[in-house]
KOLPADO-149874 format. One record per residue (C-alpha): residue number from 1; residue in three letters; z, x, y. Coordinates in nm, 2 decimals. Layout:
! residues N
ATOM   i  aa     c3     c1     c2
ATOM NUM Ala      Z      X      Y
...
END
This chain:
! residues 447
ATOM   i  aa     c3     c1     c2
ATOM   1 Met  -1.91  -2.14   2.51
ATOM   2 Thr  -1.91  -1.91   2.83
ATOM   3 Ser  -1.88  -1.54   2.86
ATOM   4 Gln  -1.54  -1.58   2.99
ATOM   5 Asp  -1.44  -1.80   2.69
ATOM   6 Asp  -1.58  -1.50   2.48
ATOM   7 Leu  -1.37  -1.24   2.67
ATOM   8 Phe  -1.06  -1.45   2.63
ATOM   9 Ala  -1.14  -1.49   2.25
ATOM  10 Glu  -1.19  -1.12   2.21
ATOM  11 Glu  -0.86  -1.05   2.39
ATOM  12 Arg  -0.67  -1.29   2.17
ATOM  13 Ala  -0.80  -1.13   1.86
ATOM  14 Glu  -0.71  -0.77   1.99
ATOM  15 Asn  -0.36  -0.90   2.07
ATOM  16 Arg  -0.34  -1.04   1.72
ATOM  17 Leu  -0.47  -0.71   1.57
ATOM  18 Ala  -0.22  -0.49   1.77
ATOM  19 Ala   0.08  -0.69   1.63
ATOM  20 Ala  -0.04  -0.70   1.27
ATOM  21 Pro   0.10  -0.46   1.01
ATOM  22 Leu  -0.09  -0.15   0.94
ATOM  23 Ala  -0.24  -0.29   0.61
ATOM  24 Ala  -0.40  -0.56   0.81
ATOM  25 Arg  -0.51  -0.35   1.10
ATOM  26 Met  -0.68  -0.11   0.86
ATOM  27 Arg  -0.86  -0.38   0.65
ATOM  28 Pro  -1.23  -0.26   0.57
ATOM  29 Arg  -1.48  -0.41   0.80
ATOM  30 Ser  -1.77  -0.34   0.57
ATOM  31 Leu  -1.86  -0.27   0.20
ATOM  32 Asp  -1.90   0.09   0.29
ATOM  33 Glu  -1.54   0.11   0.41
ATOM  34 Val  -1.39  -0.04   0.09
ATOM  35 Ala  -1.20   0.25  -0.10
ATOM  36 Gly  -1.19   0.29  -0.47
ATOM  37 Gln  -1.42   0.02  -0.59
ATOM  38 Gln  -1.75   0.20  -0.62
ATOM  39 His  -1.84   0.00  -0.92
ATOM  40 Leu  -1.85  -0.31  -0.71
ATOM  41 Val  -1.95  -0.18  -0.35
ATOM  42 Gly  -2.18   0.13  -0.45
ATOM  43 Asn  -2.55   0.11  -0.37
ATOM  44 Gly  -2.74  -0.09  -0.63
ATOM  45 Thr  -2.43  -0.24  -0.80
ATOM  46 Ala  -2.46  -0.62  -0.90
ATOM  47 Phe  -2.17  -0.72  -0.65
ATOM  48 Arg  -2.30  -0.56  -0.36
ATOM  49 Ser  -2.65  -0.69  -0.43
ATOM  50 Leu  -2.52  -1.04  -0.46
ATOM  51 Ile  -2.34  -1.02  -0.13
ATOM  52 Glu  -2.60  -0.86   0.06
ATOM  53 Ser  -2.86  -1.12  -0.07
ATOM  54 Gly  -2.69  -1.35   0.18
ATOM  55 Arg  -2.66  -1.62  -0.11
ATOM  56 Pro  -2.37  -1.54  -0.32
ATOM  57 Ser  -2.25  -1.76  -0.60
ATOM  58 Ser  -1.90  -1.85  -0.65
ATOM  59 Leu  -1.69  -1.56  -0.79
ATOM  60 Ile  -1.36  -1.48  -0.92
ATOM  61 Leu  -1.21  -1.14  -0.85
ATOM  62 Trp  -0.96  -1.01  -1.12
ATOM  63 Gly  -0.74  -0.71  -1.08
ATOM  64 Pro  -0.40  -0.56  -0.96
ATOM  65 Ala  -0.25  -0.62  -0.65
ATOM  66 Gly  -0.36  -0.42  -0.35
ATOM  67 Thr  -0.71  -0.35  -0.48
ATOM  68 Gly  -0.91  -0.53  -0.20
ATOM  69 Lys  -0.95  -0.87  -0.34
ATOM  70 Thr  -0.89  -1.04  -0.01
ATOM  71 Thr  -1.11  -0.79   0.18
ATOM  72 Leu  -1.40  -0.84  -0.06
ATOM  73 Ala  -1.37  -1.23   0.00
ATOM  74 Arg  -1.38  -1.16   0.38
ATOM  75 Leu  -1.66  -0.95   0.36
ATOM  76 Thr  -1.84  -1.22   0.15
ATOM  77 Ala  -1.79  -1.46   0.41
ATOM  78 Lys  -1.91  -1.21   0.69
ATOM  79 Ala  -2.23  -1.11   0.49
ATOM  80 Thr  -2.32  -1.48   0.46
ATOM  81 Gln  -2.21  -1.58   0.83
ATOM  82 Ala  -1.99  -1.83   0.67
ATOM  83 Met  -1.66  -1.99   0.78
ATOM  84 Phe  -1.37  -1.82   0.59
ATOM  85 Ser  -1.09  -2.06   0.47
ATOM  86 Glu  -0.79  -1.93   0.29
ATOM  87 Leu  -0.55  -2.10   0.04
ATOM  88 Ser  -0.28  -1.97  -0.16
ATOM  89 Ala  -0.24  -2.14  -0.51
ATOM  90 Thr   0.15  -2.10  -0.47
ATOM  91 Ala   0.16  -2.35  -0.17
ATOM  92 Ala  -0.18  -2.54  -0.18
ATOM  93 Gly  -0.23  -2.87  -0.38
ATOM  94 Val  -0.52  -3.11  -0.44
ATOM  95 Lys  -0.49  -3.26  -0.11
ATOM  96 Asp  -0.56  -2.92   0.06
ATOM  97 Val  -0.85  -2.85  -0.16
ATOM  98 Arg  -1.00  -3.19  -0.10
ATOM  99 Ala  -0.95  -3.14   0.29
ATOM 100 Ile  -1.13  -2.79   0.28
ATOM 101 Leu  -1.43  -2.95   0.07
ATOM 102 Ala  -1.45  -3.23   0.31
ATOM 103 Ser  -1.46  -2.99   0.61
ATOM 104 Ala  -1.72  -2.77   0.44
ATOM 105 Arg  -1.95  -3.07   0.38
ATOM 106 His  -1.94  -3.16   0.73
ATOM 107 Arg  -2.02  -2.81   0.85
ATOM 108 Leu  -2.33  -2.82   0.60
ATOM 109 Glu  -2.44  -3.15   0.71
ATOM 110 Glu  -2.42  -3.06   1.08
ATOM 111 Gly  -2.62  -2.74   1.01
ATOM 112 Arg  -2.31  -2.51   1.10
ATOM 113 Gly  -2.35  -2.30   0.79
ATOM 114 Arg  -2.15  -2.25   0.47
ATOM 115 Thr  -1.78  -2.22   0.39
ATOM 116 Val  -1.62  -1.94   0.19
ATOM 117 Leu  -1.29  -2.06   0.01
ATOM 118 Phe  -1.08  -1.79  -0.08
ATOM 119 Leu  -0.81  -1.90  -0.33
ATOM 120 Asp  -0.54  -1.64  -0.38
ATOM 121 Glu  -0.36  -1.64  -0.71
ATOM 122 Ile  -0.60  -1.90  -0.86
ATOM 123 His  -0.44  -1.87  -1.19
ATOM 124 Arg  -0.14  -2.05  -1.05
ATOM 125 Phe  -0.34  -2.37  -1.00
ATOM 126 Asn  -0.30  -2.62  -1.28
ATOM 127 Lys  -0.58  -2.81  -1.45
ATOM 128 Ser  -0.60  -3.09  -1.23
ATOM 129 Gln  -0.59  -2.87  -0.91
ATOM 130 Gln  -0.88  -2.65  -1.07
ATOM 131 Asp  -1.07  -2.96  -1.15
ATOM 132 Ala  -1.05  -3.08  -0.79
ATOM 133 Leu  -1.26  -2.76  -0.70
ATOM 134 Leu  -1.54  -2.83  -0.95
ATOM 135 Pro  -1.75  -3.08  -0.73
ATOM 136 Gly  -1.75  -2.85  -0.43
ATOM 137 Val  -1.84  -2.55  -0.64
ATOM 138 Glu  -2.09  -2.73  -0.86
ATOM 139 Asp  -2.31  -2.85  -0.56
ATOM 140 Gly  -2.27  -2.55  -0.33
ATOM 141 Thr  -2.05  -2.72  -0.08
ATOM 142 Val  -1.83  -2.41  -0.09
ATOM 143 Ile  -1.86  -2.05  -0.21
ATOM 144 Leu  -1.54  -2.02  -0.41
ATOM 145 Val  -1.37  -1.65  -0.42
ATOM 146 Gly  -1.08  -1.68  -0.65
ATOM 147 Ala  -0.84  -1.39  -0.67
ATOM 148 Thr  -0.61  -1.33  -0.97
ATOM 149 Thr  -0.42  -1.06  -1.13
ATOM 150 Glu  -0.43  -1.24  -1.46
ATOM 151 Asn  -0.70  -1.27  -1.73
ATOM 152 Pro  -0.91  -1.55  -1.58
ATOM 153 Phe  -1.07  -1.62  -1.92
ATOM 154 Phe  -0.72  -1.73  -2.02
ATOM 155 Glu  -0.58  -1.87  -1.69
ATOM 156 Val  -0.90  -2.05  -1.53
ATOM 157 Asn  -1.03  -2.36  -1.68
ATOM 158 Ser  -1.36  -2.32  -1.87
ATOM 159 Pro  -1.58  -2.55  -1.66
ATOM 160 Leu  -1.47  -2.37  -1.34
ATOM 161 Ile  -1.51  -2.01  -1.47
ATOM 162 Ser  -1.85  -2.11  -1.62
ATOM 163 Arg  -1.96  -2.16  -1.26
ATOM 164 Cys  -1.84  -1.83  -1.14
ATOM 165 Thr  -1.92  -1.48  -1.17
ATOM 166 Val  -1.62  -1.27  -1.27
ATOM 167 Phe  -1.57  -0.91  -1.11
ATOM 168 Arg  -1.29  -0.69  -1.19
ATOM 169 Thr  -1.11  -0.47  -0.93
ATOM 170 Glu  -0.94  -0.16  -1.05
ATOM 171 Ala  -0.64   0.02  -0.93
ATOM 172 Leu  -0.70   0.30  -0.69
ATOM 173 Asp  -0.67   0.66  -0.81
ATOM 174 Pro  -0.44   0.88  -0.61
ATOM 175 Glu  -0.74   1.07  -0.43
ATOM 176 Ala  -0.87   0.72  -0.31
ATOM 177 Val  -0.52   0.62  -0.18
ATOM 178 Val  -0.49   0.95   0.01
ATOM 179 Arg  -0.82   0.88   0.18
ATOM 180 Val  -0.71   0.53   0.27
ATOM 181 Leu  -0.38   0.68   0.42
ATOM 182 Gln  -0.56   0.95   0.60
ATOM 183 Ser  -0.78   0.70   0.77
ATOM 184 Ala  -0.48   0.51   0.89
ATOM 185 Arg  -0.31   0.82   1.02
ATOM 186 Asp  -0.62   0.94   1.21
ATOM 187 Asp  -0.74   0.63   1.36
ATOM 188 Ala  -0.62   0.61   1.71
ATOM 189 Val  -0.71   0.25   1.76
ATOM 190 Arg  -0.63   0.07   1.43
ATOM 191 Gly  -0.40   0.34   1.28
ATOM 192 Leu  -0.07   0.49   1.35
ATOM 193 Gly  -0.18   0.67   1.67
ATOM 194 Ser  -0.13   1.02   1.77
ATOM 195 Asp   0.25   1.02   1.83
ATOM 196 Leu   0.35   1.11   1.48
ATOM 197 Asp   0.27   1.41   1.27
ATOM 198 Val   0.21   1.31   0.91
ATOM 199 Pro   0.13   1.60   0.68
ATOM 200 Asp  -0.11   1.57   0.40
ATOM 201 Glu   0.17   1.62   0.14
ATOM 202 Val   0.36   1.31   0.27
ATOM 203 Leu   0.05   1.10   0.21
ATOM 204 Glu   0.01   1.27  -0.15
ATOM 205 Leu   0.36   1.17  -0.23
ATOM 206 Ile   0.29   0.80  -0.13
ATOM 207 Ala  -0.03   0.79  -0.35
ATOM 208 Asp   0.16   0.92  -0.63
ATOM 209 Arg   0.42   0.66  -0.59
ATOM 210 Val   0.24   0.34  -0.54
ATOM 211 Gly   0.04   0.29  -0.86
ATOM 212 Gly  -0.31   0.26  -0.72
ATOM 213 Asp  -0.19  -0.01  -0.47
ATOM 214 Ala  -0.36   0.05  -0.14
ATOM 215 Arg  -0.18  -0.24   0.05
ATOM 216 Leu   0.16  -0.09  -0.08
ATOM 217 Ala   0.05   0.26   0.01
ATOM 218 Leu  -0.01   0.13   0.38
ATOM 219 Asn   0.30  -0.06   0.42
ATOM 220 Thr   0.49   0.24   0.31
ATOM 221 Leu   0.34   0.46   0.56
ATOM 222 Asp   0.41   0.18   0.83
ATOM 223 Val   0.77   0.17   0.72
ATOM 224 Ser   0.81   0.55   0.70
ATOM 225 Ala   0.66   0.58   1.06
ATOM 226 Ala   0.91   0.31   1.18
ATOM 227 Ile   1.20   0.49   1.03
ATOM 228 Val   1.09   0.81   1.20
ATOM 229 Arg   1.03   0.65   1.54
ATOM 230 Gly   1.37   0.46   1.52
ATOM 231 Ser   1.55   0.80   1.48
ATOM 232 Gly   1.37   0.97   1.77
ATOM 233 Arg   1.17   1.20   1.57
ATOM 234 Asp   0.81   1.30   1.56
ATOM 235 Ala   0.72   1.39   1.22
ATOM 236 Val   0.73   1.19   0.89
ATOM 237 Ala   0.89   1.36   0.60
ATOM 238 Glu   0.89   1.32   0.23
ATOM 239 Asp   1.26   1.18   0.25
ATOM 240 Asp   1.14   0.91   0.49
ATOM 241 Val   0.88   0.79   0.23
ATOM 242 Val   1.15   0.80  -0.05
ATOM 243 Glu   1.36   0.58   0.18
ATOM 244 Ala   1.07   0.35   0.26
ATOM 245 Leu   1.00   0.29  -0.12
ATOM 246 Gln   1.35   0.30  -0.25
ATOM 247 Arg   1.22   0.35  -0.59
ATOM 248 Arg   0.91   0.44  -0.78
ATOM 249 Ile   0.69   0.13  -0.83
ATOM 250 Ile   0.59   0.07  -1.19
ATOM 251 Arg   0.31  -0.18  -1.20
ATOM 252 Tyr   0.42  -0.43  -1.48
ATOM 253 Asp   0.45  -0.80  -1.50
ATOM 254 Lys   0.62  -0.91  -1.81
ATOM 255 Ala   0.42  -1.25  -1.79
ATOM 256 Gly   0.08  -1.10  -1.72
ATOM 257 Asp  -0.20  -0.87  -1.84
ATOM 258 Arg  -0.02  -0.56  -1.76
ATOM 259 His   0.25  -0.66  -2.00
ATOM 260 Tyr  -0.02  -0.71  -2.29
ATOM 261 Asp  -0.19  -0.38  -2.18
ATOM 262 Val   0.11  -0.18  -2.18
ATOM 263 Ile   0.24  -0.30  -2.53
ATOM 264 Ser  -0.10  -0.25  -2.67
ATOM 265 Ala  -0.10   0.11  -2.53
ATOM 266 Phe   0.23   0.16  -2.69
ATOM 267 Ile   0.12   0.03  -3.05
ATOM 268 Lys  -0.20   0.22  -3.04
ATOM 269 Ser  -0.02   0.55  -2.95
ATOM 270 Val   0.25   0.51  -3.22
ATOM 271 Arg  -0.04   0.41  -3.47
ATOM 272 Gly  -0.23   0.72  -3.34
ATOM 273 Ser   0.06   0.94  -3.41
ATOM 274 Asp   0.10   1.07  -3.05
ATOM 275 Pro   0.48   1.07  -2.98
ATOM 276 Asp   0.43   1.17  -2.62
ATOM 277 Ala   0.21   0.88  -2.53
ATOM 278 Ser   0.44   0.66  -2.73
ATOM 279 Leu   0.75   0.75  -2.53
ATOM 280 Tyr   0.56   0.73  -2.20
ATOM 281 Trp   0.46   0.36  -2.28
ATOM 282 Leu   0.79   0.27  -2.43
ATOM 283 His   1.00   0.39  -2.12
ATOM 284 Thr   0.73   0.22  -1.88
ATOM 285 Met   0.84  -0.09  -2.04
ATOM 286 Ile   1.21  -0.02  -2.04
ATOM 287 Glu   1.20   0.10  -1.67
ATOM 288 Ala   1.01  -0.23  -1.58
ATOM 289 Gly   1.26  -0.45  -1.74
ATOM 290 Glu   1.09  -0.56  -2.07
ATOM 291 Asp   1.30  -0.74  -2.30
ATOM 292 Pro   1.43  -0.46  -2.56
ATOM 293 Lys   1.41  -0.70  -2.85
ATOM 294 Phe   1.04  -0.77  -2.77
ATOM 295 Ile   0.99  -0.39  -2.80
ATOM 296 Ala   1.21  -0.37  -3.12
ATOM 297 Arg   1.03  -0.64  -3.28
ATOM 298 Arg   0.70  -0.47  -3.24
ATOM 299 Leu   0.84  -0.15  -3.40
ATOM 300 Val   0.94  -0.36  -3.71
ATOM 301 Ile   0.61  -0.52  -3.73
ATOM 302 Leu   0.45  -0.17  -3.69
ATOM 303 Ala   0.65  -0.01  -3.96
ATOM 304 Ser   0.49  -0.24  -4.22
ATOM 305 Glu   0.16  -0.29  -4.07
ATOM 306 Asp   0.07   0.07  -3.99
ATOM 307 Ile   0.30   0.29  -4.20
ATOM 308 Gly   0.39   0.07  -4.50
ATOM 309 Leu   0.41   0.26  -4.83
ATOM 310 Ala   0.33   0.58  -4.67
ATOM 311 Asp   0.69   0.61  -4.56
ATOM 312 Asn   0.92   0.36  -4.70
ATOM 313 Ala   1.20   0.46  -4.47
ATOM 314 Ala   1.00   0.35  -4.16
ATOM 315 Leu   1.08  -0.02  -4.21
ATOM 316 Gly   1.45   0.04  -4.23
ATOM 317 Ile   1.47   0.28  -3.92
ATOM 318 Ala   1.29   0.03  -3.71
ATOM 319 Thr   1.52  -0.26  -3.83
ATOM 320 Asp   1.80  -0.05  -3.76
ATOM 321 Ala   1.68   0.01  -3.40
ATOM 322 Phe   1.65  -0.37  -3.37
ATOM 323 Arg   2.01  -0.41  -3.49
ATOM 324 Ala   2.12  -0.13  -3.24
ATOM 325 Ile   1.98  -0.33  -2.95
ATOM 326 Glu   2.15  -0.65  -3.08
ATOM 327 Leu   2.48  -0.45  -3.09
ATOM 328 Ile   2.48  -0.24  -2.76
ATOM 329 Gly   2.15  -0.35  -2.55
ATOM 330 Leu   2.03  -0.13  -2.27
ATOM 331 Pro   2.06   0.11  -2.13
ATOM 332 Glu   2.22   0.29  -2.45
ATOM 333 Gly   1.98   0.12  -2.69
ATOM 334 Ala   1.70   0.31  -2.53
ATOM 335 Tyr   1.81   0.61  -2.76
ATOM 336 Ala   1.77   0.39  -3.06
ATOM 337 Leu   1.41   0.27  -2.95
ATOM 338 Ser   1.31   0.63  -2.86
ATOM 339 His   1.45   0.75  -3.20
ATOM 340 Ala   1.26   0.47  -3.39
ATOM 341 Thr   0.94   0.53  -3.18
ATOM 342 Val   0.92   0.91  -3.24
ATOM 343 Tyr   0.99   0.86  -3.61
ATOM 344 Leu   0.72   0.61  -3.64
ATOM 345 Ala   0.47   0.81  -3.45
ATOM 346 Leu   0.52   1.11  -3.67
ATOM 347 Ala   0.54   0.92  -4.01
ATOM 348 Pro   0.22   0.91  -4.23
ATOM 349 Lys   0.01   0.60  -4.15
ATOM 350 Ser  -0.11   0.34  -4.40
ATOM 351 Asn  -0.25   0.00  -4.34
ATOM 352 Ser  -0.27  -0.10  -4.72
ATOM 353 Ile  -0.02  -0.37  -4.69
ATOM 354 Thr  -0.22  -0.51  -4.41
ATOM 355 Thr  -0.55  -0.49  -4.59
ATOM 356 Ala  -0.41  -0.63  -4.91
ATOM 357 Met  -0.26  -0.93  -4.70
ATOM 358 Gly  -0.62  -1.01  -4.58
ATOM 359 Arg  -0.78  -0.98  -4.93
ATOM 360 Thr  -0.51  -1.19  -5.08
ATOM 361 Arg  -0.57  -1.48  -4.82
ATOM 362 Glu  -0.93  -1.46  -4.88
ATOM 363 Leu  -0.88  -1.48  -5.27
ATOM 364 Ile  -0.65  -1.79  -5.23
ATOM 365 Glu  -0.91  -1.95  -5.00
ATOM 366 Ala  -1.16  -1.89  -5.27
ATOM 367 Thr  -0.96  -2.03  -5.57
ATOM 368 Pro  -0.75  -2.30  -5.38
ATOM 369 Ser  -0.69  -2.50  -5.69
ATOM 370 Ala  -0.63  -2.23  -5.95
ATOM 371 Pro  -0.36  -2.35  -6.19
ATOM 372 Val  -0.07  -2.13  -6.28
ATOM 373 Pro  -0.14  -1.99  -6.63
ATOM 374 Ala   0.07  -2.17  -6.91
ATOM 375 His   0.28  -1.88  -7.01
ATOM 376 Leu   0.38  -1.82  -6.64
ATOM 377 Arg   0.51  -2.18  -6.58
ATOM 378 Ser   0.86  -2.29  -6.55
ATOM 379 Ala   1.01  -2.38  -6.90
ATOM 380 Ala   1.34  -2.51  -6.79
ATOM 381 Thr   1.33  -2.84  -7.00
ATOM 382 Ser   1.24  -2.90  -7.35
ATOM 383 Gly   0.97  -3.14  -7.23
ATOM 384 Gln   0.81  -2.86  -7.04
ATOM 385 Arg   0.83  -2.64  -7.35
ATOM 386 Ala   0.68  -2.92  -7.56
ATOM 387 Leu   0.38  -2.92  -7.34
ATOM 388 Gly   0.34  -2.54  -7.38
ATOM 389 Asp   0.49  -2.43  -7.04
ATOM 390 Gly   0.64  -2.09  -7.08
ATOM 391 Val   0.54  -2.04  -7.44
ATOM 392 Asp   0.39  -1.69  -7.51
ATOM 393 Tyr   0.55  -1.53  -7.21
ATOM 394 Arg   0.65  -1.17  -7.29
ATOM 395 Tyr   0.96  -1.03  -7.12
ATOM 396 Pro   0.87  -0.70  -6.96
ATOM 397 His   1.22  -0.55  -7.03
ATOM 398 Glu   1.17  -0.54  -7.39
ATOM 399 Ala   0.91  -0.27  -7.36
ATOM 400 Pro   1.05   0.09  -7.32
ATOM 401 Asp   0.88   0.16  -6.99
ATOM 402 Gly   0.93  -0.20  -6.86
ATOM 403 Ile   0.55  -0.30  -6.89
ATOM 404 Leu   0.40  -0.55  -7.12
ATOM 405 Pro   0.03  -0.63  -7.09
ATOM 406 Gln  -0.02  -1.00  -7.01
ATOM 407 Gln  -0.22  -1.19  -6.76
ATOM 408 Tyr  -0.05  -1.27  -6.42
ATOM 409 Leu  -0.34  -1.40  -6.21
ATOM 410 Pro  -0.48  -1.74  -6.27
ATOM 411 Asp  -0.81  -1.76  -6.47
ATOM 412 Asp  -1.03  -1.81  -6.16
ATOM 413 Ala  -0.89  -1.50  -6.03
ATOM 414 Val  -0.82  -1.29  -6.34
ATOM 415 Asn  -1.00  -0.97  -6.24
ATOM 416 Ala  -0.93  -0.96  -5.87
ATOM 417 Ile  -0.80  -0.66  -5.70
ATOM 418 Val  -0.65  -0.70  -5.37
ATOM 419 Phe  -0.42  -0.38  -5.33
ATOM 420 Gln  -0.57  -0.05  -5.27
ATOM 421 Pro  -0.31   0.23  -5.23
ATOM 422 Gly  -0.36   0.48  -4.95
ATOM 423 Gly  -0.34   0.86  -5.03
ATOM 424 Arg  -0.09   0.96  -4.75
ATOM 425 Gly   0.28   1.04  -4.78
ATOM 426 Glu   0.49   0.85  -5.05
ATOM 427 Glu   0.21   0.62  -5.10
ATOM 428 Ala  -0.01   0.89  -5.29
ATOM 429 Asp   0.28   0.91  -5.56
ATOM 430 Leu   0.28   0.54  -5.57
ATOM 431 Gly  -0.08   0.53  -5.62
ATOM 432 Arg  -0.06   0.76  -5.92
ATOM 433 Arg   0.22   0.53  -6.05
ATOM 434 Leu  -0.02   0.24  -6.01
ATOM 435 Glu  -0.29   0.40  -6.23
ATOM 436 Glu  -0.05   0.41  -6.51
ATOM 437 Ile   0.06   0.05  -6.47
ATOM 438 Asp  -0.31  -0.07  -6.44
ATOM 439 Ala  -0.37   0.10  -6.78
ATOM 440 Arg  -0.09  -0.06  -6.95
ATOM 441 Leu  -0.18  -0.40  -6.81
ATOM 442 Gly  -0.55  -0.35  -6.91
ATOM 443 Lys  -0.68  -0.37  -6.54
ATOM 444 Arg  -1.00  -0.24  -6.42
ATOM 445 Arg  -0.99   0.07  -6.22
ATOM 446 Arg  -0.93   0.04  -5.84
ATOM 447 Lys  -1.17   0.20  -5.62
END
């Protein structure tokens, strides 16, 4: 290639960059320019060491949108002086994969270096599509860099993930987003230029609204600047940002990891008796469009799993909230969900029902063929009674206190204790009542 060809190539690259959106123009050119992922790009980290070695293995980058997964893939190719090929799993198929593998193989055979195959949204590839990648990954024909917002251990085939190293990217904190935006504002070549005034408080507002998504932050700044230029003004104001964003972004995918993370945070906050956190996660789900019946079902489960006998009204309140959602839906049903959430968060907690269920299952597994004691068997016919079924059964209502001592468990488990009452709320009273019942039935003391 002649120097003139090089000049034309550089000119074409500059023209493409000038026409690109701000987020593309500000894409980091080195690991040192990557924002917010110090656990990956900091000195001495495993990821950085792997990339700088010049011989990285295939990787999967797992994290939210706008956290630099594509950038890290490009920097991987740059560090290894490899060809960068990009596919999106939403549009590509097995044919596309095989074509890139064939091209990569020719490059290797001709001594022209390796190929980094960046596969965006790798979780959207089905099993056969993922299997098509295996030969090229296994023999090193390509360095696969897969990007996913979903848990790869659930969404990527075991044979493929076993040949990759998984690294997790994190949402940027607001301070890191502000630094990204300041770079875009102040860079006269790749950034906005010097014709607009963009105060720091405007950048801070954007950073607060984008949920750690650097790409969304840059796109918002880009649109805000376009709004200002279109109106003939020379300064970006907070109203321009609000117009560019339209609404606060809530990072939540009803089918993805964020869905499971948020419902987990909600349950753990209610279990942990923190009504403020419980309401925060509840309304995060509501605002993001979560199915309110899904939330209500979790409250019903939690009422027995984590509160149980410590507050016997909890299950009724949770069930009433579910019924209210069925009757009126959202948005008004949010009142019932909030009511039930706060009540359950403040209720005394007990997992005695959960624990007893587990012990009971273990006991059943240990005594799978235990026969029903004769006196407890059905005695509906004379033939059954002639065989001794139902004989010697004592009717508890004949006793003044409604309790008559007799064996209720099978012989193989006659001394088993599976329920241990808690000492909180109403359950403490039930525990004292149980001590009296155990004494009348002749059971051994519970711990």
